[in-house]
N, C-alpha and C positions, 0 to 999 in steps of 0.2 A: 652661602654667607650673605648677610645683609650688606647694604652699601656702607653702613656705619662700621661694620666689622672689617670690611675690606680696607677702608681708610685707616682704621686702627692698625691693621696688619702692615700696611705700607709704611706707616709712621715708625714702625719698629726697625726699619732699615737703617735708621740713624745709629742703632746700637751695634757696634762692631762685633761684640761677643756673640750675638745671636743672629747676625746678618745672614750667614750661610743657610741656617735653617729657615729663615723667612724667605730667602730667595728660592729655596727648594719648594716651599709651599706655594709661592706665587707661580712657579713653573707648573706645578700640578694643576693649578686653577685654569691656566691657559689664557687664550687671547681675550677672554671676557674681562680680564683685569686691566687691559691696556688703557681704557678711558680714565680709570682711576690713577694709573701711573702717570698719564699725561697731565692730569689735574695736579698731582703732587709736584710734577716738574715745574709747572707754571707758578706754583705757590712757593717753591723753594728759592732761597737766595744763596745757597751753597753750591758752587760750581762742581765740587766733587760729588755731591749728592745728585745733582742733575746728570752728571756723567753716568753714575750708577743706574739711574732711572732710564736713561737713553739706552744703555746696554741691555737692560732687562726687557724693554719694549722691543728692541731689535731681536733679541733671542726668542721672545714669544711669537713675533711676526714670522721669523724664519722657521720656527718649528711648525707653525700653522701652514706655511707655504709648502714645506716638505710633505706634510700630510695631504694637502690638496693635490700635489703633484702625483703622489702615490695613487690617490683615488682616480685621477685623470688617466694615469697609466693603466690601472686595473680595469678601467671601463673600456679599454681598447685604444685610447689615444686618438680617436677619430675626429674630435672637434678641434680643428686647427686653431680657430680663433681663441678658444679657451686656453689651449696650450701656450700660445704666444702671450695671452693676457697674464698667465701665471708667471712668465718670465718678467713681464712688466712689474709685477707686484714685488719682485725682489728689491728693486730700486725705488719703486713708487707703490707703497702698500695700499694707497687709496685709489689706485687705478680702477677705472670704471669699465666693466665689461660691456655694459649696455651702450656707453658712449662709443666704444670701438665698433660695436655692431651697427650703430646708426651711421657712423662715418663710412663703413663699407657698403651699407645699404644705399646711401646716397650716391656713391660711385656706381653701384650696380644700376640704379635707376637712370642715371645720365647715359650710361653705355647702352642700356636697353632702348632708350628713345632713338638711338642711331641705327639700331639693328632691325632686320626684317627676316622673315622665314626663307626668303629667296637667296639670302647671302650664303656664299660658300665659306669654308673655313678661313681662307686667307683674308677675305673681306671682313669677317667677324673679328679677327685679330687686329686688323687695321683700325676698325671702329673702336675697339678697346684701347689700342695704342693712342688713338687721337684723344680720348677722354683723359687717360692717365698722364700721358707725356706731353700733349699739346695744351689741353685745357687746364689741367691741374699742375702741370710742369713737375711731376715727380722725376727725380734725377739722382745720379750717383753722388754720394758725398766724397768726392775725391780729395778735398782739402783736409778732411779730418776722418780718414777712412777707418781708423781703429777706435774712434770714440764709442764708449758704451751706449750712447744715445742711438747709434745706428741699429742696435738690437732691440730697442724699445718701440714697439709697434705704435703706441699712441703718439710718441714724439715724431716718428717718421710720417705719420698721417698729418701731423700739425706742420712740420717744417718742410715736407715734401722731399726730404733728403734721407738716403739710407744706404745700406750695403746691398750686395747682390741678393742675399737671402730675404731681407725684409721687403725689398721692392718686389721680389717674386711672390712673397706671401700675400701681399696686398693684391697683386695681379691675380693670383690663384684664387683667393677668396671671392673676388668679384666674378671671375670667370665661372667658378663653380655655381654661384647663384644665378648665373645666366644659362646654366645647364650645358656649358661647353666642356668637352672632354679634355681638360687641361690638368696636368699633373706636374709635380716637382721632379727634378732629375739631379742626382748627387754627382756632379762632376768634381774632379779635384780642383781646388782653389777657386772654383766658380760655381755658383748655384744657378741653374736655368730651369726652364719649363718645357714641357712637350705637349703638343696638341696631337692626341692619339685618337683618330676616328674609330668608331666601332666597326665600320665596314672594312673588311680585310683588304679590299681592293684599293683603298685610299691609304697613301703613305703618310706616316706621322712626320711632323716637322717640329722644330725647336724654336724657343723664344728666349732671347737674351734681354732681360729687363734692365740689366746694368748698362745696356747700350740702347735704351729707349725702345725696347720691344723689337729689336732686330731679329728677323726671321732667318733661321739657319737650317741647313739640311743635315742628314746623317753624315754625309761626306765631310761637312764642316766640323762636326764633332770628332770624327775620326782623325782629321788633320790636327785638331787641337790636342787630342790625347797623344798623338805621335810626337808632337813638339815637346811634350813633357817626358818623352822617352818611357812611356808606360805601355804595357801590353793591353790589347783590347779586352774589355770586360763588359758584360751585359749591363752592369750597374750604371755604366756611363751613358746608357741609351734608354733605359727603361724607367718607368715611374717608381718613385720611392714613397714610403708611407708618411703620414702626418707625424708619426712618432719619430721617424728619421729626421724630419725637418726641425722639430723642436730640439732634438738632440744636437743637431748642427748649430742651431741658434745659441744653445748654451755653450757649446765649444767656442763659438765666435765671441760670446760675451766674456768668457774666462780669459781668452787671449787679450781682449780689449783692456780688462783690468790689469793684466800683467804689463801691457804696454804703458798704462797710466801709472805704473808703480804702486798698485794697490793689491798686493799679494793676498791680504786677508779676504778681500772680496772675491778674488780669483779662486781661492780655496773653497769658499762657501758655494760659489757657482758650480765648482767641480763636484761638491756634495750633491747638488741638485741633479747634475748630469748622471752621477752614480745611481740615482734612483731610477733613471730611464735606461740605464745600461745593465740593470740587474745586479748592481753592486750597492750595498748599503754602507760601505766604508768610503772615506774620502779617496779621491783619485788625484794624481798630480795634474796640474793644468795641461791641457792638450797642446800639441805642437801648433805653431803659428799657421794661420791660413793666409797665404800670400795675397797681396792686393792684385786683383785681376787686371788684365790688359783691357783698356777701354775699346780697343779696336775689335 
């Protein structure tokens, strides 16, 4: 359709009798119509019409996001930064992937300047801790733990405040660019990282980003799991996939919207989660993830 035809089509939304057919046609055309809907919103003086346009724009953006998430899943879900960026786009459709990439790359460069080939694993992690937690002052958002912003990577990079998962994601992205064998670990109620050397004689250790990069041993993790009265499980000690990380981020975001009394957004985020869990139908919002103990 030409621009003139698109504008004429959108103008027909004023007609209540044919509005359903017009909306159906707009949905068929997809996200390419959004700029024209935004222009119509700016020109309209009718609050009800503006509301309808806003809902149409959101529906088109959400449909596009669902399709991008399916493509990311089907590609293997290996690009963690892209997966977290897609979560950003739910709340912030204009989120810039390249801006995220530049922010992570800047942190990588600063950490790289402190490192040398002679450093052992612990010293490498201490150098990375210094950049992230001393220089840039990344920290736990303990005052507003359940805020949806804690799951938005670009906001965490801006504010330096996040939840266990997003702090770990930033740490992990930087560590991987430094070629460090750092991976995510799915603990109950707390997401952490593990440094897992390739040499079998070297023991892995764990990193708690929610406590400024505190280094933990396997025994520490065993004690933590025991305190929760849970049986030992390899999943609590071994690396998880990037797909697992994005799934958990979506669960956290759904819980955040429930806490903020925004059930419609929680339901939509659950639909996104369903795409990554192999279900194409809405799922109920997940059970709450407890706030971790800072100790």
